[in-house]
N, C-alpha and C positions, 0 to 999 in steps of 0.2 A: 703355453705354460700359464700365462695370466688367466686364461679361462679356468683352468684346473685350480688355481690358487683361490680365485674368486668363489668358485663352487664349494671348495672346502671351507672357506671362511663362513660362508652362510650356513653350512652344515653344523659348524661349532657354535653358531648362535650370533654371530656378528650381523649387525644391520647393514653395514656399509663396508666396502673394501675398494680402495683405489690405489693408484701407483703414480709415483713421481720419482725424479732422479735424486741422487744425494748431493747434488751440487747446491751451492749457497743460493738462497732466494735473494733476488736483486734487492738492493737497498736495505736488507734486513739488518746487517751489521750496523750501518749508519743510523737507522731508526732506533736500534737498541742503545746505541751509544748515547744518542740524544736523550732518550728516556731515562738513562741512568744519570747523565749529566744534570738533568732537571730535578733529580732526587725523587722522581716519581715512584721508585721502588720502595720508598718509606723505610721501614725497618727490615725489609727483606734483603739483608746483606748477601745472601747466597746468590741473588741475581747478578750482582756486581762480581762477586768472586768466580762465577761460572761463565761470565760474559764471553770469553774467548772460545769456549766449547759451544756456546749457544749460537754463535755466529753462523755455523754451517754444519750440517750433518757430517761432513768429512773432517771438520775440526774435532769432532767427537770420536770419529772412527775413520781414519784415512782410507781404509780398505773398501768402505762402503761404495756401491754403485747404484743401488736403488733403494727407495723407501716404500714399504707397503703400509698404507694408512687405513687403520681399522677404526670403525665406529660402532658403538653400542647405543641404542635408543633408551632413553630413560624418561620418555614423555609422561607427564602426570595424567591420570585418568579423570581427575576432577580439576576444578578450578584451582590453580596453584597458589593463589593469594587469598583463599577463603579465610585463613586464620587471621588475617589483618583486621577483620571485622570484629574481632573478640578481644578486646584490650586486656582482659584478665587471663588470657592464655598466650603462649608464645608461638611465633612463626618460625619454622625451621626450613631452611632452603630445601628445594625438591631433591637435590642430589644426595642429601644427607639424612633422608627420612628412612632409608633402607639400610642394607649392609654396606660396608665400605667398598665402593666400587673397584678400588684399586686391586683388592684381593681377587675378585671375580674376573676382572679384565686381564690381570697379569696371568692368570692360569690359562685362560683362553688364548692369549697371545703365545705363551710357551707351547701349548698344544699345537697351534698352527705352525710355529717355527720348527718344532720337532718333525712334523710332517712334511714341511717344505725341504728340510735337509734331506730326510730320507727319500723323498720322491725325486727332487730336482737338484740336490747337491748345494754346493756353495756353503758359505758361513753366514751366520745370523747373529743379530744382537736385538734384544727386545727392550722396548721402553714404554713407560707410562709417564704421566706428568710429574712424577718424582725425580725424573732425570732431566739434565739440562738440554732439552729439545724444545725448539720453538714449534709447537704442535700446530697451532692454528694457521700460520703461514704455510707450512707444509701441506695441511689439509686443504687449504684453499688452492694451492698450486696443483694438488692432485685431483681436483674436481669434486671433492666431497662437499663443497659448499663455498661460501665466501665469508670474509670477516665483516660483519654488519657494523653499524655505527656504534653498537654497544661493545665493539672490539671482539665479540665472541663469534664462533662459527654459526652460520645460517645454512640450513639445508632445505632445498625445495621439497625434500621427502619427509624430513623430520623436524622441521623448524629449528628452534634453538636448543633442542634437547638431545645432544649427543656427547657421550664419553668418547675420548680419543686415546688411541694407542698406536704404537709404530713397531714395525719389524724392518730393521736395516739389514741388507743383505748384499753379499758380493756378486749376486746374479745380476746380469745386465738385462733389466726388464723395461720395455717401452713405456713412457710416460703417457698418462691420461691427460687430456686437455683440461686446463683450469676452468673453473665455473666463473661466469661473468657475475659482477655485482648487481644484484636486483633490488637493492634498497630504494633506488630511485630518489625522490624528494622526501620520503618518509623519514620522520624523526620521532616516531612514537616511543622508541627506547629512551632517547635522550629526554623527552618530555616526562617520562614516567620515572626517572631517577629521583628518588626522595631528597638527595643531598646535592643535586646538580654537578655530579662527578663526570658527566659525559658532555662532549663537545665536539661534533663533527668527526667522529671516528677516533677520538682521543680520550683516553681515561685519565682522571687524576685519582689514583688509588688512595691518596691520603684523605679524600672525601668519600670513598666508596665503602658502603656499610659491609660488604662482604670482606674487603680487606681489614677494616677496622674491628669486626666481630671475630674474625678467625686468625689473621696474621699478626695483628698489632698486639703487643704484649702490655702496653701501659693503660693508662686511663683513657677513655674516649674523650676527645676534645669536648668541652663544655658546650660549645656553640653547635655541635652536631648531635648531641644526645637527643634533644627534643624531636629531631627528624628520624630517629630510629624507630619510633613507634613500638611496636612488640616484636621487632625482628631480634631473635636471640642467637641466630646462627646463620649467617649469610643473608643474601637478598636476591629475589628473582624478579623484581619489578621490571627491569629492563628486558629480560628474556621473555617474560610473560606477555609484555606489551607487543612483541613482534607479530605482525600480520601473517607472516609465514607459518605461524603455528597452527593455522587452520588445516594444514596438511599433516600436522603431527599425529602420531599414533600412540595410544596408550601403551605404556611398557608391559611386557608380558614375562620378562625374566624375573623369577621368583626373588632372587637376591636384591633386586632394585624396587621391589614393591614396597610401599611405605608400611612402617610399623605403626599400629593404631595409636600407640602412646606417644608418637612423635608427630601426629597430624596437627594437633592443637593442644599441647601440654599445658596443664595449669601452672601458672607462674608461682602460686602459693606452694604447690608440691615441689617444683624445681628449686625454690629458695631453701628448702630443708636438707638438700643433698650434702652429706659429708663426702669425704674423698672416696671412701669405700662404696658408698651408694652410687656416687657418680661413675666410678669405674664399672660397677655392676650394670647400671642402666644403660650405659653406652658401649659395653663390650661389643666389639665387631663393627662399631660405627665410626665414621671419620670424625664425628664430634669428640671422641675420646682424646683425640691428640692435642686439643687445645688445653686440656687440663680443667679442674674444677674451678680454679680462681678466675681465670678468664671467662669461663661459662657463666658463673655466678654474677661476674661484673656485668655481662650482657643481660642477664635476668633482671638485675636491680635496675638497669636503664629502663627496661620495659615496664617494670613495676612503677618507677617514677613517672612514666608516660601514660600509665593506665588510667589515672583519675579516680581509681578505686580505693576508698577508705578502708575497705575490708583487708587490703594488702599492706596496710601500715605495720601490723605485728611482725609480718615476714621480713619487712626491711629493718624494723627496729631490732629484731633479734640478731641480724647480721652486723649491727654496730660493733659487736664485741668479736668479730671473726679475727682469726690470726693473720689473714692476708690484708695488707694495706689497701690494695685496690679494691677489695670487697668492702672495706670499711668506708672508704671514700665514696663509693657509689651508693652505699647505704645512706650516707649523710645526704647526698645529693637527692635520692629517691624520696626521702622523708621531707625534705625541703620543698619538693613538688607537691606532696600529698597533703601536707599539714599547714594550717594557718601559721604565720610567722611567730606569734607569741607561744603557740603550742610546740612548734618545732625547737625553739630556743630552750623551752623547759625540758624537752626529751634529751637534747644534747648536753644540757647542763647536768641533769641527773646521771647520765652516762659518765660524764667526766668526773663526777663526784663519786663514782663507784656504785651507784644505785642500779636497779633493775627495772 
């Protein structure tokens, strides 16, 4: 049965298919409780609200007996951090440069689940990372990889570039052996983190650029803004630094290929987006879910870090934006780009109602 499921998964386009039990991962509940108690989930209140269901697959679905872990490769074909060398342009995380992977992955998971029930019976439930499932520990126990020091899954076949999804089933499938940890003494991911958010397999999300640029809804902490560089959505530094990426394969799935306009978009162009233009540009993209205000907040942090005087008009125009968080970041960006006396004149003119 497992052989036929694996074969069908690859036929549908999955890069990885592994099996584990629906039993709780040892120590997972305790580790999650400690994580929440430390407040490391930041403003992600949903993590605490769903903690009981996250603790074990059977807490989410008591009838589950096995979990089929599926992976899809999204390895970048070119240097993933190339845009960081161009401060007048924005860096977008690799996973967000194409279509929203949730849509493609969910369709493929449902197709495999339907086939599974028709061929082998049982009941199924399909999950992606929008559900309260601790995907990385399950994937590690299934042998799909191990959790590296950057806390993400590392695969000997695909490096750090795997999207994950799961099919819970009432079928009793034998578990695959877990993958050993192959990080050794390497700390390349930890060293690469721009904000020092990683420490020996633990992450402090409240310092993580991915968390702050995507999940966090308020202003970026002032002390961390200069460390963002031109990262406007997510951060790939820890993933890209992993030596196991030498085995990674360039993505072939059309939906995951990068859109040209998101490889290194001009900050000046992005700063002009109104809500309608933002929605049109990011239709079908995971970026759309953070909304225009948070996105332009990120763009203004990048503008402030650019050192480019030609971006002053872009920031100055946003001083009059309706969103407080955008106005605040525009003030900060101009303070970074202008001499102190000129900055004061610009702010005074704005407060007086001038243009």
